[in-house]
N, C-alpha and C positions, 0 to 999 in steps of 0.2 A: 458524404464521407470525404469526397475529393477536396472540399473547402478546407478541411483540416489536414490535408496531405497524408491521409492514411494509406495503407496498402490497398490494392484494388480487390484482391480475392482472399478473404480470410479462410476459405475452405481449401485453398491450394495445399495439396499433400506435401509439397516441398517448401512450405513456409519456413523462413529463417527463424531459428531459435537461439537464444542466448540467456544465460542466467542474469536475472535482474541485478544481482549484486555486482556483476562486472560493470554495468553502467554506473553504479555508484562509485566504484574504484576510479573510473576515468573522470567522473565529475569532480571527485575530491582532488585529484591531481590537477585538473584545470583550475579549480578554485584556489589551490595553493599557489599556482603560478600567477594568478591575478592579484591575490591579496596576501601580503607577507604575514598578516595577523592570523591567517588560518593555520591552526595546529591540529594535531591528532593524537589520540591515545587509544590503546587496545588492551583487551584482557586475554592475551595469549592466543589470539585467533586471527592474527594479521593476514595470513594467506587466505583463510576461509572467508573473511569478511571483505577481502579485496582492498584492504588498507595498505597492502604491501607496495603498491605503486607509489603512494605518497611517501611511505617510509624510505624507499630507495632514493627518491628524488630529494627529499628534505629530511634527512636523518636528524638534524639538529632541532627540528620542529615536531618530532615524534617521540612519544613516551610509551614504553611497554610497562604496564602496571602488573602484569602477571594475572594469576587466577584470583582476582580481587575486585569483583564487579562493584561493590559498594564504594571502594576507593576510586575506581575508575570515574564514576560520575561526580564524586566529590572533588577530585582533582580537576575535572572539567569545569566545575563551578568556580573553583579558585582561579583557573586560567581566564575564564570569562570576566571575573571581577577585575582582572589586570588588563582588560582591553583586548584579549584574544578572542578568536572565533573557534572554539574547540568542537571537533567531531570525535565522539567516543563510540567505539564499536565492540560488539560482542554478539553472541547468539541471542535472539529475542527471548529464549527460555530463561536466560540469565540476566539480561538487561533489556526490558524492565522487570523480568520475572523475579529476579533475586534482590534487586536493589530499589524497588519502587519507593520505599520510605526516604531513601537518600535523594532520589530524583524529586520527590515532593518537597522535601525540606530545604535542600541546598540549591536546587535549580529553580523550581516553580515558585516557591514562596519568595525567593529573592529576585525572580524574573530575570534570570541569567540566560543569555542566548546560547545555551549549550545544545548541540545537535546530537541526539541520541540515535544510534544506528542499530536497529534490531534485525539481524540477519537470520536466515534459516527459519522463517516464520511459516505457519500453515502446515496442513497435513502432507503437502507435497515434499516435505523434508524426507519422507519415505521410511527406509528401514531403521532409522534411529528410534522410531517409535514414539509413544505418547509423551515420554519425559522431555523430548526435544522438539516435539511438534507444538510450538507456541500458538495457541488459539485464542488466548484471552487478552493479548496485548493491546488491541484496539480499544477494548472496553477500559482497561487499566489506564491508558494514556488519555482517552477522551475525557475522563472524569476530572483530570487535574486542571485547575485554573491556570491560565496563561499558556498551556501547552497546545501546539499545533500538531496535527496528526496527518501523515502523508503515506499513501500506499500506491506507488507507481505501477502502471499497467505493464510495462516492459522495460528492457534495459536502456533503451534510448530515452524514455521518459525519466527513468531514475537518474540518468546523467544530467538532464536538464533540471530536475528537481533538486539535486545536490547543489548545483550552481546557484539556484534560487535561494536555497536555505542559507548559503554562505553570505548572502547580502541581506538577509532578513534578521531583524534584531530580537526575534522571539524564541523562546525554547521550542524545539521541534523534535518530533519523533518520526523517523522514516522506517518503514517496514519493507524488508527485502526477502525474496524467495531464494531457495538454494538451487533448484534444478533449472535447466534450460527451458524457457517458455517462449511461445511465439512472439515475434516482434510485429506489432500492428501499426506503430507510428513510424514517422520518418524524422530526419533531422529538422524538417521544417514544421512539424506539428507543434502547435503552441502548448505551452505549459505556464501556468501562473498559480502560485499558492492561493488557495481559496476559490478557485474556479472549477466548475464542472463543465463537461463538454458533451454536446449532442453528437455522438459518433454515427448515429443513423436515425433519420427522421421516420416517424411512424404515427399511426392514429388509433390503433386498436388496444395497445397496452404499452407500458413503459418498463423496460428492464434497466434497473439502476445497479451498477456494478463497480467494484474497486479492485485494485491489484491484479493478480493473475486471472481473476474471473472475468475481466472485461473481454478477453479473447473468447472465452466460452460464451459470453453473452452475445457477441457479434456473430459467432458461428451458429448459435441458436436462432438469432434473427434471420440469418440467411436461409436456414432450414424452414422457418415459419413462413417466409416469403413464398416459398414453393407451395405452401398450403393455403395461400390467400390471406394470411394473417400478417399485418404490417406492424411490426414491433419497433418502438422507438428505443434506442440504446443510449443511455447517458453514462458516461465514464466519470467517476467521482474519485479522482486521485487524492483530493484533500477531504478527509473525513471530518476534520475540525480545523478551521471553521467551515461549515457547509455553505455551498453556493445556493442559498435558499431561493433566490429568484428563479434560477434555471430549474431546480427540482420542483418547485410549486407550479411553475408554468406547465411543465410536462404532465404532472399529475392531474391538473385541471383539464388538460387537453385530452388525455386518454381515459382518465377515470379509473385506471387499474394499474397497479405497480407490483413488480417482482424485484426484490433486492437480492443480490448474490455476492457472497464473500467467502473467502477461505479462512474463516474463523468463527467464533461463537456469534450466533445471531443475537444473544442476550448482551446488550450493551455495545454491540458492534455497529456496522453500517446499517443493518436492518433496524436496530433499535433507534439509531439516530434519525433515520428517515421516518419511522413510525411516530416518533416524538414530534417531529416537525409537522408532519401532515395532520396529525390529530389536533394540533393547535390552530393550524392555518387553513387546511383544506381537506377535511376528512375523506379518506380514499381507501379503497380495498387494497391491502398490502399483504403479499405473501413473501415471507422471509426465507431465503435459501442460504444455507451455511451449515455450520456444525450445530446440531440440535441438542445442546446441553449435555454433551458427552465428550470424552477424551478420544484421541486418535488411536491408531494401531500401527504396527509395523507392516510394511509392504512396499511394493514399488509405487512410485508417485502416481502413475496412471491408474493402477489398480485401486489405490486409495480414493482418488477423485471419483472413480466409478462407484466404489463401494458406498461412499458418503453422498452420492447424488449430486456431485458438483461438476457436471459436464454439460455440454450443449444439449445433448439428448434429454437430460433430465429437466433442464430449463424449458425446453420446447414442450415437454409433457405438461409442466405446470402452466405454461402459457395457454395451451389448449383448454385446460380445465377452467382457467380464469375467464376466457372470452366466451365460453359456452353459454 
């Protein structure tokens, strides 16, 4: 873990937490200062998606389209056609939830480098309930030709990912969480689009995680270590394109894989890993995530516990897998 400049103790009760979306806001502001062609548009959720920092600094490069998500991404495609690098933000339930056809036709079909920012994704949105807990976005965006799909693990990685997106010429979707979650990386931790990272080496099984679940995976691995089970943890911030080399190498090494995500396992990270390994290196895979159902209203921690998306539940599955 030290080679990647991660924090030393993921089980520290005083671990620093911050909403992943705040890292995006800082990253977009930095990207705007670096490149005058970076522009932004939002669907009436500027504060919530943390696009407000960019709007305040560069009001002439910001467009408020109102509650019109289809228009949001279509305007973004037009900006990209004129040589701009547009970031367009809303809640993930609305973008890509409401405007998938416009993303498909105006952005992906034309291969425009629009950066789609889906905030408030996953069940950890909390009391807003099933309507706003977007769980299908990874599957929706994975299936689109030309689209890159990113789910950063914490706010610092979201900041680095946003900067990387600004210099990448492909259509990209980035998935952001609402609540404050643990920061496990540092300013020196590497991030590159298309790369997965071995956050903890192990030999007994591999836990492959993305987004907010990487903290839970690391915490589970720390607990398993006390039981004599050495779990390898691979953080996969880029779900498309997958880092096939890193994933296949670990699967061959341990022979057992658990995938963990805060979204539907059908078509999500678990689906992507299962597809890859079935073709290249058949491996026992347990997929942890939302099991073909919608979310519920509740406190974020309560919901993660209810749906089995905590370190405790990952450790239990790991025990079953290595028995």
